[in-house]
Each structure stands twice: as structure tokens, then as C-alpha cells.
N, C-alpha and C positions, 0 to 999 in steps of 0.2 A: 503494499500498500505505500504510494506516496502522500506527502502534504501537504498540497492539496486532495488528496481521492479523502487523506484521516479529517480535512476541512468539511470538509461536505459531509462525511458519516455525522458530526457532529454539530446535531445544528442547534444557532447559536454560537457559536463559538468566537464570530467577529464582536457579543454586545456584552459577552462576560467578564468580570471585572481579571482582573491581571493576576493573581492569584489563582485564579483556579481556569483559568489560562493556559498557566505554570503546568499545573495538573496535569490540564488536558497532554501538552506540548512534552511536558515529563512521563508519560506514560507511552507518547511515540515512540519518542528517545531508546527507552529501553524495550519494550516490546517491539516496537514495530523495523528497528537497525538493531535489533537485536546484538544489544550495549549493556555494560554492566553497571556504568554510573554516567553519570550527564557533568555537563561542566554548565553554567551560566552562561557564558561566550552560547553553548545549544541551544538553547533556548531562542539568545539576541539572535543568530540565525534562521530559526525556527520564524521568528518576526521579519525578518526580512524576506526573504521566502517567499509569504502570504500575505507579506504589503499590509500589514494591523501597524498601528503606531506605537511606536514600545515603550516601554518603562522607561522612568532617567535609571531605577534602581534595581535595577534586577540583581543583581550581587546578592542585596541587604534581603530583598526580597525571600528569597531561597532559604538565605540564613534566619530568616523568619518564622518560617515553615517549617525546617527544622529545628527550632526554640520552643517553640510552641507545643503545649500540652492537652493534650494530645499532639507528637507531631504529624505535621504533614512527609513533610521528605525527614529524609535521615541522611545522617552526614558521618564522611569519614574520610581520611587522608587524602582519598584516590576520586573525591568527589560524592555526588547527591545521586539518592533515589528514591521510589517509592518509598511509603509507609507500606506496610502487608496491608490492611484493613483499602486502603483507597488500591493500590493493587490489584484486587478481591474485585473492585468497585468495578474500573475501570476495566479487564478481566472480561466479563460476565461484559458490560454493554456493548465493547469495540472487540475483542479480541477474533477470531476465525475459529469458528470450529471445522473440525476434520469433514465433516461435511462440506462444507463452504469451502475449504480447502480446494474438496475433490472439484465440486464442481466449477471452480474460480477453472483451474488444468483442463475439464469436458469444453468448455465456452472459445478457449485458447490455443485450444487442438480442435475448434471445427473449420474452421479460417477452410485450411484445404481441401477438404471433404464438403462444401460451398463455393459452387463459381459465380452464382451471379453476382449482381456490382447490390442491388437491393436489399438480397439479402447478407451480404456484409456487413451492409450499413445496420441492421437490423440486429445485425450480431455484436456488432462493437458498443453500438447502444445498448441492449441488454449487459453485456458483460460493462458493461460504465453502472449502470444501474447498479446490478450490483452488488458490485463496490463503494457504492456510495446510501447501499444499506434507502433507496429508493426504489422497497421489494413492489408495491400496486405495480408504476411502472414496468420488472425488472418482467412484470408477468407479461403485463401487457407486452412487450416489446419482441418476451417470446416467444408468443403467441403471433406474433405480424411475422414472426422470421419462417415460423412451423409451417403458416396455412400460406405464406408465398412459396414457402420451396414444395407444398402440398400442391400447388397452384399451377407450375414449374413442368413438375411430375407431368401429373395428368396432358399438361401440351404437349411433351416430348412421349408419351407413349403410349396415352390412353382417352386420346381426343375422341374416338370415333366409339367406342364404351359409355365417355361419358354421354354424348349425346343422345343414344342411344337411351340412356336410362332415363332422359327424362320427361319420354309423354308416357312411361308406365307409371313415372314419379307424377305427372299431375294429372288433371283433367279439366279445365279448364284452357278451350284455345292459346288464350294468351300464355300462357305456360309454357305447353304442352309442343308449342311449335319455336320457343328457345332453339334457336342452333351459337353452342360458343365454340369461336374459332381463334379467337387471340386472348387474354391476359383483363384486358378492361373489360372484357363483356360478364367474365365472373361477376364483376362486383355492380354491373351496370345491372343485370337481371338477376340476381340472385342472392340469397340470402346466404351468411355463408355454411347456417345447420342446414341448407337446404345442397349444397354442396356435397356437408358431406355424404346425406342422406346417398345423393346422388353415385359415390363412390360405392358404397355401401349395399345398393338393386346393382349396379354396375356390376360385382364381386371384386372392382380395385383391390379393393382391402379387405382385409381377415375382421370379421369382426372384431377384434379385442379391438385393434388400431381404431376402426368406428370411435370404439366408447371410448377411448382414448383419450379422441377427441372434441368425441363430443363434452365427457366429462372435463378437460379445456378448456374450450367455451366458455361452459360456465362457468366459469375462475375465475378465466379472462374477463368475463360482460362484470363478473363484483369485483375485482379490483378496478378497473373503469369508468365506471359510474358511480358516483355520491352518495356514502352512504357512510356507516358507525362502524361495518363492517372490518374488526382487526386484518388485515392481512400480513402476515409472520417471515419473522426468516423462514420456514421453516416448507410454509407451503413455497417460497418461489423455490427453494429448493428443491421442492419436490415437481413443482408443471417445469420445471427444465430438464432437471433427471427425465423425465415418462418422456419428454416433448421429442431430446432430441438422443435417445437411448430407444423409444421404439414408434420412433416416426419418421423424424427426418437420418438418420443413419441406417432408416429399412428401408424408405421410398429413394433410391438410389435408380 
């Protein structure tokens, strides 16, 4: 995680008190940069990199945080580190779980398996959203990547079977007479759920794959529309893992 990505993942970092910002920076240096100690100069460097106005007394603030009881920082001859209770709080809030690391790696290695320019853009944005802990946006962008991949797969491999399924799915003359010839035709004439249904009717998708797509479309809709429903990191990781492993990498 870069300092910029950490700043995005820590809402309000630009507006909190200097002592609280120093705690955040201390955690980043120790956890993400894998340092055993930090110096006030390391804190100053992060202020400069993130373009935050600096306090004039960073050294004094660090010493005060180490001298208070209970301390926020521990100090020895090698420098400063976070006190254990604070480290635990920051770990719980910001540290990547093994599953998150695996999902991040999965997305990083995916570009070599997708060639479409739009898919690469969706992939890059999904990875940025995940690293920034924007889990609603992660789900939306991962769905966009998957659905675009599905449309490309239909156009390249199964367009005849797909068009043949349309009169079987719809009874109205307006719908049953639809013919798809290019990607824009899908969004102009069919809903995403209808495209998934037609793939099933045409026998292009295994029933398990169709169910995954239908389920994740519902999850996308929940994430995309304003609501009080909490979208968690675990949900975002599940969507990525399921769609990448069971749809994108299968439809080639």
C-alpha cells in the first residue's frame, strides 16, 4: 500500500488533529513499510508526500505522546513505535487479511488474461477501489468487468445461439424480434438479467455459472443503490473471488 492509497483508506485523515495523524503515519511506517522503529523525520516525509501542512514541532509531539500515561508511543534509543493497544486498533482497522492479499494478487495477475481495453479499465478501477476500502465501488466495478467480459465472450463465440434464444425467452413481438450484432445492442435492448437468462436458455452457460451471475447481479444492485445496508470487506472479496474464478477465467 502506498501512502496515497493509505490516505484514501483512512477517511478524514486530512482533517484530524496532528497527534492523531502522527499515530496513523506511525502505523503506516511500521506496518506497511515494515520498519521496527520510526523517526520524526519519517513522519515529516509523509506530511510532505501527502501535501499536508506540517506542525512545527513534530519532534516535541512525538516525545509528548511517549511521555503521557498511558503512552501512545514507545521510545528507545532506536526511535519510536506505537504502543501495543494502539497498534492492535490500527491493525484491526487497516491491516490486510490473508484473504485480502490473495484477492489483491488475483486482480494484479488478471490483466494478462483479459485483452479488451474496457475490461482492463474496469479491472484497474476495481483494484483501486479494493485497496482504498471502497467496498461498494469494488463490487460495482468487478461486476462491470465481469459483465463486459461476458458480452465479449457472447459476441466472439456464441452470438448465433444467443440470438436464437431470444424468441424462446420473449413472447411480445417487440422483444422477440430483437437481434444482437454489436456490444451496444445489449444495453440498448436488454436488461443485464435478461442477458443472463438468455445465456441459460441457449445452453451457453452451466447452470451453476448462471446462478453465480444472477446472485452477484443482485449484490451489485444492493451496492450500487443508496441504502443503509452495510457492504463489508468480506462481501467485496467474495464477489471478486467468485466472479473472477468461476466466470471470467472460465469464459475464454
